[in-house]
VOMAR-143954 format. One record per residue (C-alpha): residue in three letters; z, x, y. Coordinates in pm, whole numbers, padded with zeros to 5 digits, always signed. Example, Ala and Ser with C-alpha at 12.3 -4.5 7.8 and 13.67 -1.06 7.14 Angstrom:
ALA+00780+01230-00450;SER+00714+01367-00106;
***
This chain:
MET+03217-05176+12422;VAL+03353-04836+12504;PHE+03590-04902+12825;MET+03660-04593+13054;CYS+03950-04735+13300;ASN+04219-04599+13495;GLN+04571-04774+13500;THR+04584-04782+13865;PHE+04447-04975+14165;LEU+04074-04914+14257;PRO+04018-04731+14583;VAL+04074-04897+14922;SER+04034-04617+15134;ARG+03872-04303+15178;GLN+04220-04117+15080;ASP+04202-04303+14734;MET+03874-04194+14721;GLU+03968-03815+14760;GLU+04240-03827+14545;ARG+04017-03936+14244;GLY+03709-03687+14348;ILE+03472-03964+14449;GLN+03247-03870+14718;GLN+03048-04177+14711;LEU+03114-04482+14521;ASP+02842-04691+14328;PHE+02977-05012+14400;VAL+03161-05112+14724;TYR+03303-05487+14674;ILE+03393-05700+14984;ILE+03644-05982+14877;GLY+03744-06250+15110;ASP+04086-06294+14895;ALA+04377-06016+14908;TYR+04309-05763+14632;VAL+04500-05882+14330;ASP+04430-05700+14009;HIS+04496-05974+13779;PRO+04248-06153+13554;SER+04299-06473+13722;PHE+04099-06339+13999;GLY+03696-06325+13953;HIS+03687-05928+14160;ALA+03953-05811+13944;VAL+03746-05909+13613;ILE+03396-05792+13764;SER+03542-05441+13915;ARG+03729-05361+13605;LEU+03449-05452+13378;LEU+03228-05229+13574;GLU+03475-04939+13597;ALA+03470-04971+13186;HIS+03091-04914+13173;GLY+03170-04588+13388;TYR+03084-04721+13742;THR+03279-04650+14022;VAL+03387-04937+14258;GLY+03572-04960+14594;VAL+03752-05296+14740;ILE+03742-05376+15086;ALA+03943-05717+15088;GLN+03907-05948+15383;PRO+03740-05713+15654;ASP+03751-05836+15972;TRP+03432-06021+16022;LYS+03443-05940+16400;ASP+03422-05563+16367;LYS+03127-05473+16157;ASN+03259-05105+16125;SER+03561-05267+15898;ILE+03291-05260+15610;THR+03189-04898+15655;VAL+03550-04786+15567;LEU+03452-04676+15195;GLY+03094-04545+15309;GLU+02764-04673+15185;PRO+02761-04726+14809;ARG+02508-04556+14596;LEU+02400-04873+14409;ALA+02527-05195+14585;PHE+02746-05394+14799;LEU+02890-05678+14579;VAL+03020-05972+14782;THR+03262-06244+14704;ALA+03440-06545+14927;GLY+03719-06520+14667;ASN+03872-06746+14386;MET+03808-07068+14626;ASP+03484-07170+14808;SER+03621-07065+15180;MET+03561-07400+15337;VAL+03805-07558+15078;ASN+04073-07302+15131;HIS+04032-07366+15516;TYR+04029-07744+15524;THR+04180-08059+15409;VAL+03946-08345+15300;SER+03997-08495+15641;LYS+03857-08181+15789;LYS+04156-08031+15944;ARG+04247-07702+15943;ARG+04510-07616+15620;LYS+04840-07406+15758;THR+04849-07181+15504;ASP+04616-06946+15286;ALA+04800-06859+14936;TYR+04496-06596+14879;THR+04607-06421+15179;PRO+04945-06181+15203;GLY+05201-06344+15347;GLY+04989-06710+15309;VAL+04874-06647+15653;MET+04547-06852+15738;GLY+04233-06689+15902;ARG+04173-06375+15752;ARG+03843-06476+15644;PRO+03568-06637+15814;ASP+03419-06998+15704;TYR+03122-06968+15491;ALA+03266-06627+15395;VAL+02969-06499+15149;VAL+02727-06582+15475;VAL+02929-06421+15720;TYR+02991-06066+15493;GLY+02636-06074+15353;ASN+02506-06074+15755;LEU+02772-05826+15836;ILE+02656-05587+15578;ARG+02267-05603+15722;GLN+02418-05523+16035;VAL+02465-05171+15950;TYR+02319-05119+15634;LYS+01955-05214+15656;HIS+01830-05156+15321;THR+02118-05125+15083;PRO+02116-05378+14793;ILE+02381-05678+14847;ILE+02475-05895+14536;ILE+02656-06174+14604;GLY+02859-06391+14341;GLY+03194-06599+14276;ILE+03228-06940+14303;GLU+03108-07014+14669;ALA+02802-06822+14581;SER+02769-06988+14258;LEU+02780-07324+14383;ARG+02578-07307+14669;ARG+02271-07108+14492;MET+02037-07392+14543;ALA+01998-07614+14822;HIS+02342-07829+14845;TYR+02486-08088+15062;ASP+02765-07929+15267;TYR+03024-08161+15357;TRP+03189-07999+15631;SER+02869-07983+15842;ASP+02758-08279+15678;LYS+02375-08171+15635;LEU+02150-08038+15341;LYS+02183-07645+15361;ARG+01964-07375+15239;SER+02029-07152+14913;VAL+02315-06916+15009;LEU+02089-06629+14876;LEU+01853-06677+15189;ASP+02135-06768+15477;SER+02356-06418+15355;GLN+02043-06187+15354;ALA+02142-06083+14979;ASP+01891-05960+14760;LEU+02030-06131+14413;LEU+02288-06391+14332;SER+02508-06355+14044;TYR+02626-06733+13891;GLY+02872-06856+13681;MET+03139-06630+13535;GLY+02898-06297+13568;GLU+03013-06027+13328;HIS+02705-06046+13130;SER+02476-06057+13457;ILE+02673-05788+13656;ILE+02653-05520+13396;GLU+02254-05572+13313;ILE+02217-05585+13725;ALA+02424-05234+13771;ASP+02227-05103+13462;ALA+01869-05206+13605;LEU+01967-05000+13948;GLN+02113-04700+13792;SER+01786-04656+13571;GLY+01583-04664+13920;ILE+01468-05020+13907;ALA+01455-05161+14296;VAL+01625-05464+14365;LYS+01355-05672+14453;ASP+01207-05574+14099;ILE+01540-05716+13957;THR+01387-06081+13846;PHE+01443-06070+13480;ILE+01808-06105+13437;ASP+01996-06441+13306;GLY+02274-06594+13543;THR+02101-06473+13832;VAL+01894-06634+14139;TYR+01644-06406+14350;LYS+01404-06456+14637;THR+01017-06422+14625;LYS+00730-06481+14838;SER+00497-06512+14528;LEU+00522-06704+14194;ASP+00242-06478+14052;GLY+00513-06301+13821;VAL+00731-06615+13742;TYR+00638-06765+13390;GLU+00739-07095+13227;ALA+00922-07210+13557;GLU+00988-07593+13658;ILE+00905-07645+14002;LEU+01133-07818+14199;PRO+01082-08031+14507;SER+01066-07820+14838;PHE+01366-07787+15039;GLU+01200-07948+15333;GLU+01118-08265+15084;GLU+01488-08270+14990;GLN+01601-08267+15367;ARG+01334-08558+15425;ASP+01431-08801+15140;LYS+01784-08808+14975;GLN+01668-08956+14680;ILE+01445-08653+14623;TYR+01731-08454+14646;ALA+01936-08645+14406;ARG+01645-08612+14163;SER+01622-08250+14222;PHE+01999-08199+14174;TYR+01991-08385+13839;ARG+01730-08148+13707;GLN+01955-07883+13813;TYR+02254-08017+13635;GLN+02029-08097+13330;ASN+01961-07699+13333;THR+02289-07554+13308;ASP+02317-07491+12925;PRO+02195-07106+12850;PHE+02035-07219+12517;THR+01798-07508+12655;ALA+01766-07435+13043;LYS+01450-07382+13196;ARG+01362-07106+13512;LEU+01392-07336+13807;VAL+01218-07253+14116;GLU+01270-07415+14482;PRO+00994-07370+14719;TYR+01100-07312+15100;GLY+00796-07378+15324;GLU+00481-07224+15157;HIS+00549-06847+15128;LEU+00918-06857+15017;PHE+01070-06953+14671;VAL+01419-06897+14541;VAL+01435-06866+14151;GLN+01697-06941+13952;ASN+01695-06774+13597;PRO+01867-06928+13283;PRO+02248-06915+13274;ALA+02372-06612+13102;LYS+02490-06648+12738;PRO+02866-06752+12657;LEU+03057-06471+12599;THR+03167-06420+12227;GLN+03524-06405+12115;MET+03534-06009+12104;GLU+03371-06006+12443;MET+03668-06225+12581;ASP+03940-06034+12420;ASP+03760-05732+12546;VAL+03747-05863+12930;TYR+04078-05977+12903;GLY+04216-05650+12771;LEU+04094-05435+13044;PRO+04416-05250+13204;TYR+04455-05462+13489;MET+04762-05397+13734;ARG+04869-05736+13689;THR+04974-05743+14039;TYR+04858-05735+14393;HIS+04800-05423+14586;PRO+05141-05268+14688;CYS+05014-05289+15053;TYR+05090-05619+15078;GLU+05460-05590+14987;LYS+05578-05557+15365;GLU+05373-05889+15442;GLY+05561-06100+15131;GLY+05302-06065+14875;VAL+05024-06276+14757;LEU+05126-06615+14665;ALA+04844-06719+14430;LEU+04951-06470+14210;GLU+05312-06625+14133;GLU+05117-06956+13994;VAL+04934-06743+13709;ARG+05149-06423+13681;PHE+05287-06542+13343;SER+05024-06769+13258;LEU+04789-06721+12980;ILE+04430-06791+12976;SER+04301-06892+12632;ASN+03975-07052+12694;ARG+03685-07096+12973;GLY+03405-07371+12957;CYS+03479-07743+12977;PHE+03278-08041+12805;GLY+03482-08282+12966;GLY+03214-08348+13209;CYS+03382-08517+13513;ASN+03147-08586+13766;PHE+03341-08434+14045;CYS+03407-08140+13900;ALA+03189-07830+13932;LEU+03272-07657+13575;THR+02945-07752+13458;PHE+02770-07570+13717;HIS+02975-07266+13710;GLN+03123-07203+13362;GLY+02912-07417+13172;ARG+02986-07673+12895;ILE+03035-07449+12586;VAL+03392-07382+12527;GLN+03482-06966+12462;ALA+03816-06885+12352;ARG+03976-06536+12317;SER+04152-06464+11956;HIS+04529-06520+11900;GLU+04570-06160+11863;SER+04453-06078+12243;LEU+04670-06363+12377;ILE+05003-06257+12169;GLU+04894-05876+12295;GLU+04899-05994+12677;ALA+05217-06213+12608;GLU+05437-05943+12481;LYS+05321-05721+12779;MET+05477-06026+13000;THR+05781-06013+12807;LYS+05867-05655+12935;PHE+05824-05735+13296;ALA+06144-05701+13474;ASP+06097-06032+13613;PHE+05994-06217+13331;LYS+06289-06494+13271;GLY+06140-06608+12936;TYR+05905-06872+13026;ILE+05518-06880+12982;HIS+05379-07145+13232;ASP+05056-07204+13074;VAL+04843-07166+12778;GLY+04500-07300+12861;GLY+04171-07285+13083;PRO+04000-07546+13281;THR+04121-07792+12986;ALA+04423-07664+12784;ASN+04358-07814+12439;PHE+03992-07729+12453;ARG+03968-07399+12192;GLN+03645-07420+12048;PRO+03260-07589+12150;ALA+03251-07921+12118;CYS+03048-07949+11804;LYS+02883-07686+11543;LYS+02574-07712+11661;GLN+02632-07583+12032;LEU+02628-07204+11988;LYS+02297-07190+11839;ALA+02102-07485+12006;GLY+02320-07549+12317;VAL+02457-07880+12468;CYS+02291-08203+12459;PHE+02026-08252+12744;ASN+02108-08613+12845;ARG+02475-08699+12641;GLN+02821-08614+12739;CYS+03038-08482+12467;LEU+03317-08765+12553;PHE+03155-09009+12803;PRO+03133-09256+12808;SER+03310-09234+12441;PRO+03376-08928+12235;CYS+03033-08836+12030;ARG+03018-08890+11667;ASN+02954-08512+11627;LEU+03251-08418+11815;VAL+03503-08172+11620;ALA+03848-08292+11741;ASP+04077-08055+11595;HIS+04392-07901+11751;ARG+04483-07705+11474;ASP+04399-07346+11597;TYR+04589-07439+11926;ILE+04900-07536+11752;ALA+04889-07230+11542;LEU+04864-07026+11831;LEU+05157-07214+12042;ARG+05371-07144+11723;LYS+05293-06771+11711;LEU+05384-06742+12077;ARG+05698-06937+12074;ARG+05800-06686+11804;LEU+05787-06392+12000;PRO+06105-06215+12093;GLY+06222-06281+12423;VAL+06000-06621+12510;LYS+06233-06904+12567;LYS+05983-07150+12625;VAL+05581-07196+12621;PHE+05459-07454+12878;ILE+05126-07623+12901;ARG+05030-07697+13268;SER+04652-07635+13299;GLY+04636-08024+13172;ILE+04492-08158+12876;ARG+04217-08441+12804;PHE+04437-08721+12621;ASP+04082-08879+12520;TYR+04011-08562+12300;LEU+04399-08589+12161;LEU+04312-08922+12074;ALA+03988-08854+11882;ASP+04186-08595+11664;SER+04308-08806+11372;ASP+04636-08580+11327;SER+04919-08643+11557;THR+05084-08327+11476;PHE+04969-08174+11852;LEU+05117-08475+12030;ARG+05435-08435+11856;GLU+05460-08049+11920;LEU+05350-08104+12293;CYS+05601-08370+12344;GLU+05865-08155+12135;HIS+05795-07790+12260;HIS+05560-07762+12558;ILE+05666-08006+12859;SER+06001-08045+13036;GLY+06069-08421+13125;GLN+05729-08476+13286;LEU+05340-08403+13157;LYS+05073-08427+13419;VAL+04774-08597+13307;ALA+04438-08699+13498;PRO+04327-09085+13432;GLU+04217-09053+13796;HIS+04181-09431+13830;VAL+04214-09759+13635;SER+03897-09915+13767;ASP+03604-09891+13495;THR+03351-09931+13756;VAL+03508-09634+13942;LEU+03589-09442+13588;ASP+03214-09458+13507;LYS+03098-09297+13809;MET+03365-09014+13778;GLY+03249-08980+13431;LYS+03576-09049+13268;PRO+03672-09237+12978;LYS+03801-09646+13035;HIS+04088-09754+13163;GLN+04244-09858+12796;VAL+04173-09508+12642;TYR+04457-09411+12880;CYS+04664-09702+12814;THR+04644-09619+12441;PHE+04764-09296+12504;THR+05057-09369+12705;GLU+05160-09602+12438;ARG+05126-09326+12172;PHE+05310-09083+12423;ARG+05572-09331+12477;ARG+05611-09379+12126;MET+05618-09001+12009;ASN+05933-08974+12248;GLN+06108-09248+12147;LYS+06059-09093+11765;LEU+06193-08753+11879;GLY+06474-08914+12110;ARG+06324-08772+12439;LYS+06286-08948+12774;GLN+06005-08768+12899;PHE+05763-08934+13140;LEU+05346-08936+13245;VAL+05299-08827+13612;PRO+04921-08939+13638;TYR+04698-08776+13894;LEU+04507-09023+14082;MET+04201-08988+14351;SER+04097-09237+14616;SER+03778-09293+14792;HIS+03559-09169+14512;PRO+03223-09333+14483;GLY+03192-09644+14343;SER+03549-09752+14480;SER+03550-10035+14727;MET+03854-10187+14887;LYS+03848-10408+14582;GLU+03923-10141+14336;ALA+04134-09933+14580;VAL+04376-10247+14539;GLU+04349-10265+14188;LEU+04481-09910+14174;ALA+04768-09994+14391;LEU+04870-10270+14159;PHE+04845-10048+13872;CYS+05074-09832+14074;LYS+05348-10090+14138;LYS+05350-10214+13784;LEU+05439-09847+13665;GLY+05704-09834+13942;TYR+05513-09530+14063;MET+05420-09389+14413;PRO+05265-09069+14403;GLU+05404-08828+14674;GLN+05052-08674+14727;VAL+04710-08855+14674;GLN+04390-08686+14617;ASP+04132-08789+14865;PHE+03764-08770+14665;TYR+03674-08418+14810;PRO+03284-08375+14831;THR+03273-07989+14738;PRO+02912-07817+14658;SER+02737-07903+14360;THR+02896-08166+14157;ILE+02756-08533+14063;SER+02990-08721+14278;THR+02912-08513+14579;CYS+02539-08579+14517;MET+02656-08947+14509;TYR+02865-08895+14848;TYR+02560-08788+15008;THR+02273-08984+14888;GLY+02445-09303+14805;VAL+02288-09278+14443;ASP+02383-09209+14112;PRO+02159-08914+14016;ARG+02193-08988+13671;THR+02028-09361+13694;MET+01912-09344+14063;LYS+02086-09664+14114;PRO+02289-09732+14414;VAL+02657-09628+14462;TYR+02896-09771+14720;VAL+03033-09486+14898;PRO+03364-09493+15113;ASP+03242-09237+15367;ASN+03427-09350+15690;PRO+03748-09196+15780;HIS+03962-09488+15858;GLU+03836-09670+15539;LYS+03914-09372+15307;ALA+04281-09352+15510;LEU+04327-09745+15399;GLN+04225-09673+15054;ARG+04498-09350+15019;ALA+04768-09570+15185;LEU+04722-09871+14924;ILE+04847-09615+14657;GLN+05121-09516+14881;TYR+05224-09871+14987;ARG+05578-09796+14971;LYS+05586-09552+15277;PRO+05686-09754+15573;GLU+05427-09560+15793;ASN+05159-09701+15602;TYR+05252-10065+15645;ALA+04975-10136+15907;LEU+04693-09960+15716;VAL+04830-10167+15401;LYS+04808-10492+15553;GLU+04452-10430+15719;ALA+04324-10316+15376;LEU+04468-10653+15175;TYR+04315-10818+15477;ARG+03942-10664+15429;ALA+03981-10683+15062;GLY+04068-11071+15066;ARG+04402-11017+14894;THR+04659-11150+15143;ASP+04820-11303+14851;LEU+04970-10950+14826;ILE+05171-11002+15130;GLY+05512-11189+15036;PHE+05793-11194+14852;ASP+05657-11246+14479;ALA+05752-10971+14247;ASP+05346-10905+14261;CYS+05325-10859+14637;LEU+05254-10484+14754;ILE+05423-10587+15102;ARG+05619-10811+15307;PRO+05581-10989+15603;ARG+05668-10843+15899;GLN+05756-11010+16219;ILE+05721-10865+16549;ARG+06063-10900+16748;GLY+05993-11170+17036;GLU+05644-11260+16863;HIS+05629-11660+16822;LYS+05521-11740+16499;THR+05200-11916+16645;GLN+05078-11581+16782;ARG+05155-11424+16464;VAL+04927-11654+16276;ARG+04631-11651+16532;LYS+04650-11259+16537;GLU+04617-11253+16157;LYS+04356-11501+16146;ALA+04136-11290+16393;MET+04219-10965+16151;GLN+04119-11143+15884;GLY+03797-11280+16062;ASN+03713-10885+16163;ALA+03782-10758+15815;VAL+03527-11002+15670;LYS+03269-10906+15997;LYS+03323-10537+15930;ASN+03253-10589+15534;THR+02953-10802+15628;ASN+02821-10540+15845;SER+02888-10255+15576;GLU+02678-10478+15330;TRP+02383-10502+15549;ARG+02398-10133+15649;LYS+02375-10055+15289;LYS+02079-10313+15255;
***
């Protein structure tokens, strides 16, 4: 690649354009986040890459969606508008799992909430169309990527059309987008009309005729999916099986009789050289100076002194959207690229000697799961680690160990942390214990966060996670290693409540595990049904799309509160909820004074014992009745 970049921020005003001698920009990038020129922010990567290929790009960050003039400040672009909601889906950014409005937005200057709209890609696309009727609009980023076909939307509790249609955009770039955005730009530059750009991998387009669509698989229509959840579940799983760039088919989703959304196969993964080139672009590595007076952008602090060493994940957790976005093939940067970036960090005035993370979606994945993946792709209907590691899995940490050692030796570096999470089942699959030793000796400070998520094998199966015994084996090896090193370090498990498959029985099992550990998490993550995950499909349809068998779904807000309260059974404010949950589960034996009990009996002042017993029997009867009704509804 021949790079032509300036070590300065991209234009954000007409004055910036004039200073650079630009009369009309090639692309105007509308983003839902604040403008941060750092490779952890998708808009920075895409805009810098376009600039490197000779295109001019201007940025309009967080325009006022109530004022159509807010997207005209840089004028009409010569080639296209680019639109992204930001580093997060705008609805996840705005709302908790209980659908309550969040108080702060880490991607907005000063943490102010409300600077972007709900469903930002749709709103921005329609805002542009009010002013520029024919200018091409290309949408991308995580929100567009995961909503590229029909998808269940948790916040409206309904199936929604492809975001390509609702946003009035012309083309959707899904996945990480580096390959597709340059091909799109080159096609537009060559004079090809945007409606004729139907041939680029990693894109989705709309058409009124399938005459020019070859070798495609026709999915059920949107109308059929709306009518029958099981049809949607089968359609979703076909999409899930077609996320590999080497084996995926072209997919067509009909909308009525004369409109079709066509998804081309994913773009090929970046080579190591391409990864190095992308992360070696001249990013300013900070937020635009115009945000200084508002207190800066909090999200930058989490990544400012971290290194992205890889992307993609073959872990295959069902509640994670990585398969749909980054794919299952791991791509990694070279040691030289990462060391060069680390050396730049050490020269920052506010660098204190600590590299906060060296990782990616999964820190200890530094190569594809097996040797065939870069030629033949990932397996069509098999996972690399679930339900147990594949016999072809290459579990080898030597490259990662060598990288970490080099980073530790850099002048000015005191400590290199690993915070983006490790897969303990992958670690156990490696017969060499060197990585575990060096992890405990050099890369954690008292605590290591890991994600067993649950303890019930029934729930873990629905999560796509290894059996609980695997986590127990890891905890024992971790304990022995720290004992050998003379360290007192602990595991902090991430736990999830209310995932599909978790009834009150499994929730109690999880609470007993926490009691056995003597651990009560300060925060508990309720399962969050975000677009385009297998778990979200289960939540919406009530079936596991892999097997089409029914799955218990705790979708009632009160039941979800009960399951969450069980994990935090020690909190006094949770007492009534925990008590009700134990009655519902038929586990009143856990109310008492024995060591195994979760809560103690509590007598209301002035209440006669007979009255209390009568109330408790009534509560137990109501719990049985509710459970019976729930089973009847499922049938």
